[in-house]
C-alpha positions in Angstrom: 98.4 133.9 95.1 99.8 136.7 93.0 100.6 135.5 89.3 104.5 137.2 90.3 105.1 136.1 93.8 104.1 133.5 96.2 103.6 133.6 99.8 106.7 131.4 102.0 108.0 130.7 105.2 111.8 131.9 104.8 114.4 131.3 106.8 117.6 133.7 106.6 120.8 133.5 108.2 121.6 136.2 110.8 124.6 136.0 112.7 124.9 132.3 112.6 121.3 131.8 113.4 118.0 131.0 111.2 115.3 133.8 111.3 112.2 132.2 110.5 109.6 135.0 109.3 106.7 134.7 106.5 107.5 136.8 102.7 106.5 137.5 99.4 108.9 136.1 97.7 109.0 136.7 93.7 108.4 133.7 91.1 111.8 134.7 89.5 113.6 133.3 92.4 112.4 129.7 92.1 115.5 127.2 91.8 116.0 125.2 88.2 113.7 122.4 87.8 111.7 120.7 85.1 108.3 120.7 87.3 106.6 124.1 88.2 104.2 122.8 91.3 101.4 125.6 92.8 101.4 123.7 96.6 98.3 122.6 98.0 99.3 121.2 101.4 102.6 120.3 103.3 103.2 118.9 106.6 105.2 119.4 109.8 108.1 117.1 110.6 110.5 117.0 113.2 113.6 117.4 110.6 111.4 120.7 109.8 111.2 121.8 113.6 114.7 121.4 113.8 115.7 123.9 111.1 113.1 126.6 111.9 114.7 126.6 115.4 117.9 126.0 114.0 118.6 123.5 116.6 119.7 120.9 114.5 122.0 121.8 111.4 119.6 120.7 108.5 119.5 123.5 106.4 123.1 123.7 104.5 122.3 126.7 102.6 120.8 130.1 102.8 118.2 131.9 102.1 115.9 128.8 102.1 112.5 127.7 102.7 111.7 124.5 104.5 109.5 122.3 104.4 111.0 118.3 103.4 107.2 117.1 101.5 104.5 119.3 99.9 101.3 118.1 97.0 100.1 120.3 94.8 99.0 120.6 91.4 101.4 120.9 88.3 101.8 124.2 86.8 104.1 124.0 83.9 106.0 121.3 83.2 109.2 120.3 80.7 109.4 116.8 81.2 106.9 114.3 79.4 106.3 112.5 82.4 103.8 115.3 83.6 102.1 118.0 82.2 99.8 121.3 83.6 97.0 119.9 85.9 98.7 117.0 87.5 98.0 116.1 91.2 101.9 115.0 92.2 103.6 114.5 95.8 107.2 115.4 96.5 109.3 114.0 99.8 112.9 113.8 100.1 115.7 114.6 98.1 117.4 117.0 100.3 113.8 119.6 99.9 113.4 121.9 102.7 117.5 121.4 102.9 119.4 122.0 100.0 116.7 123.1 98.0 113.5 125.3 98.8 110.8 123.2 100.1 107.0 122.8 100.8 106.2 125.9 102.9 105.5 128.1 99.9 102.7 128.4 97.9 105.0 127.5 94.4 108.1 125.3 94.1 110.2 124.0 91.1 111.4 120.8 91.1 113.4 117.9 89.0 110.7 116.0 87.7 112.7 112.9 89.0 111.8 113.7 92.6 107.5 113.6 91.8 105.4 110.5 91.9 101.9 111.1 91.1 99.3 111.2 93.9 97.7 107.5 94.0 94.1 107.1 92.8 91.7 107.4 96.4 94.2 109.7 97.8 93.6 113.5 97.6 96.4 116.4 97.9 95.2 116.9 102.0 95.2 113.1 102.5 98.8 112.6 100.9 100.2 115.1 103.9 98.3 113.6 106.5 100.9 110.8 106.0 103.6 113.3 104.1 107.2 111.7 104.8 106.0 110.2 107.8 103.8 108.2 105.9 106.3 107.0 103.4 108.7 106.3 106.4 106.4 104.2 108.0 104.9 102.4 105.3 108.7 101.3 103.9 109.0 100.5 107.2 106.4 98.3 107.4 107.5 96.8 103.6 111.1 96.2 104.9 109.9 93.6 107.9 107.4 91.6 105.6 110.1 91.7 102.6 112.2 89.5 105.7 109.1 87.2 106.5 107.6 88.5 109.6 104.3 86.7 109.8 101.5 88.7 110.7 101.0 86.5 113.8 104.2 88.1 115.1 104.0 90.9 117.8 105.5 94.1 116.9 106.5 96.8 118.9 106.9 100.3 117.5 108.9 103.0 119.3 108.3 106.6 119.7 104.6 105.7 118.9 103.8 109.5 119.5 105.3 110.8 116.8 104.0 110.8 113.1 105.9 107.9 112.2 105.4 105.7 115.2 101.7 106.7 115.1 101.3 105.9 111.3 103.2 102.5 111.6 100.8 101.7 114.4 97.7 102.0 112.3 99.0 100.3 109.4 100.3 97.4 111.4 97.1 97.4 113.3 95.6 97.4 109.7 97.3 94.6 108.6 96.4 92.3 111.7 99.9 92.3 113.6 100.2 92.6 117.4 101.2 95.9 118.2 103.1 97.0 121.3 103.5 101.0 121.2 106.2 102.7 123.0 105.5 106.1 124.4 106.8 108.1 126.9 103.5 110.2 127.4 100.8 108.7 129.3 98.2 110.6 128.3 98.8 109.1 124.8 98.1 105.5 126.2 94.1 105.5 125.1 95.7 107.3 122.1 97.7 104.2 121.3 95.2 101.7 121.5 92.9 103.9 119.6 95.1 103.5 116.8 95.5 100.0 117.1 98.2 99.2 119.7 97.2 95.8 121.6 100.2 97.0 124.2 101.3 100.2 125.5 105.3 100.0 126.9 106.1 102.8 128.9 109.6 104.6 127.3 111.5 104.2 130.3 111.3 100.3 130.0 113.3 100.4 126.7 115.9 103.5 127.6 117.3 102.0 130.6 120.6 100.2 129.4 119.9 96.6 129.5 121.9 93.0 129.0 122.9 92.2 125.8 120.1 89.6 125.3 116.9 89.9 127.0 113.9 87.8 127.3 112.3 86.8 123.6 109.6 89.4 123.7 108.9 90.7 120.1 109.1 89.4 116.6 109.6 92.4 114.9 110.1 96.1 115.5 109.9 99.3 114.1 112.6 101.8 115.6 112.1 105.8 115.7 114.2 106.6 118.5 117.9 104.8 118.2 120.2 105.1 121.1 120.0 103.1 123.9 116.6 102.5 123.0 117.3 100.5 119.9 120.1 98.5 121.6 117.4 97.5 124.1 114.8 96.7 121.7 117.4 94.3 119.8 118.2 92.4 122.7 114.7 91.7 123.1 113.5 90.1 119.7 113.1 86.5 118.9 115.1 84.5 116.6 115.3 85.5 113.2 113.2 88.9 113.9 114.2 92.0 112.3 114.0 95.5 113.3 113.3 98.6 110.9 115.2 101.4 111.7 114.7 104.8 110.6 115.3 107.3 113.1 117.5 109.0 115.7 115.1 111.2 118.3 116.8 109.1 121.3 120.5 109.6 119.5 123.0 108.7 117.1 124.8 105.9 118.8 123.9 102.5 119.1 125.7 100.8 122.7 124.9 97.6 121.7 126.6 94.3 120.7 127.0 91.6 118.2 124.8 88.8 120.5 121.6 89.3 118.8 122.9 89.3 115.4 125.0 86.2 116.0 123.2 84.0 118.6 119.5 84.9 117.3 120.0 85.6 113.7 118.1 89.0 114.4 118.3 91.6 111.5 119.1 95.3 111.7 116.8 97.2 108.4 118.0 100.2 107.8 114.7 102.1 106.2 115.8 105.7 104.3 112.7 107.4 102.7 115.2 110.4 101.3 116.6 109.0 98.2 114.3 105.8 97.9 113.7 104.9 94.3 110.6 106.4 92.7 109.0 102.3 92.0 109.6 101.9 95.9 107.8 105.3 97.2 105.0 104.9 94.3 104.4 101.4 95.7 104.4 102.3 99.0 101.9 105.3 98.3 99.3 103.3 96.7 99.6 100.7 99.9 98.5 103.8 102.0 95.9 104.6 100.1 94.5 101.2 99.6 94.7 101.0 103.7 93.3 104.4 104.4 91.0 104.9 102.0 89.2 107.8 104.2 92.8 108.9 105.1 94.2 108.8 108.4 91.7 108.9 111.5 90.9 112.2 112.8 92.6 111.8 116.0 95.9 111.8 114.8 95.5 115.2 112.4 96.3 119.0 113.4 95.7 121.5 110.8 98.1 124.9 110.8 98.5 127.6 108.3 101.9 129.1 107.3 101.7 131.4 110.1 101.5 129.3 113.0 104.2 127.1 111.9 107.1 128.7 113.8 105.4 128.1 117.2 104.3 124.4 116.0 108.2 124.2 115.5 109.2 124.8 118.9 106.1 122.5 119.8 107.7 119.6 118.0 110.8 119.7 119.0 109.7 120.0 122.8 107.9 117.0 122.0 104.5 118.7 122.5 103.0 117.3 119.6 101.3 113.4 118.7 100.6 112.6 115.1 100.6 114.4 112.1 100.5 118.4 111.4 99.4 119.3 108.1 100.2 122.3 106.8 97.4 124.2 104.4 99.6 126.3 102.3 97.1 126.8 99.9 94.6 129.2 101.7 97.5 131.0 103.8 
């Protein structure tokens, strides 16, 4: 990395459409913030794919460096919370949407956006989890706070994606019987290796159902939304809960109040973008404890900044399983 500049994947607006290209960016263009970070790793999330391809209204201002998460080492700090040389993680807070994000070798951000890298986790492992891992852990903790017993079967929708794959792994490690839903037959063995006891075809949940169905699951982690979420709610046991964190299948909810008022089912919204620092820090610590070696190798693929444009199309088309880690420092 040159002292006065850094490499970044930059989005520029050309006649209403984003154009992504690798650029050498002067360090003087970095946005305001308390802490300057040398980025080591980032990860590719569905939202990043939408931003790079322009298929969703993710980016609000241009030019923009996408990348909704990152891990790296503090270069400069005007905050008493962090010092030069500290290892940190940044996820959420509009990074990669309204503020320059992690697909760059240098970033500057407010100190309150950052959490320390937990003990027992390295910078690459942090981005093996990234926003997806944080979200998955927050979903599991929401179910735990609701009192879901570890003997209760838990359904995970969109289980082949980043959040879903990690949720299956977390729940399996904690001893929950896990049912994983995926539309890709080729992922069934993969999901069972991650800890799923049962794999359910996506089509089973994607069709409209009666307001109440058989009580199949004690709880669920839903990354899909839409008709799938409505079907899941109708199949939750009395007193169970669904932690909802995604809308890959749509933002509408064609459901009724029946599961809520007749079975006492709870719908728990999970947000990782503005989640308080204390909850983030605890979630990261639990990920480090549960996965001392990082995620299973079959979940993770490594890419460079130069490979991101092609990978962004793949993730939008559903051609990515698990997690893509971006080696920013060596791009």
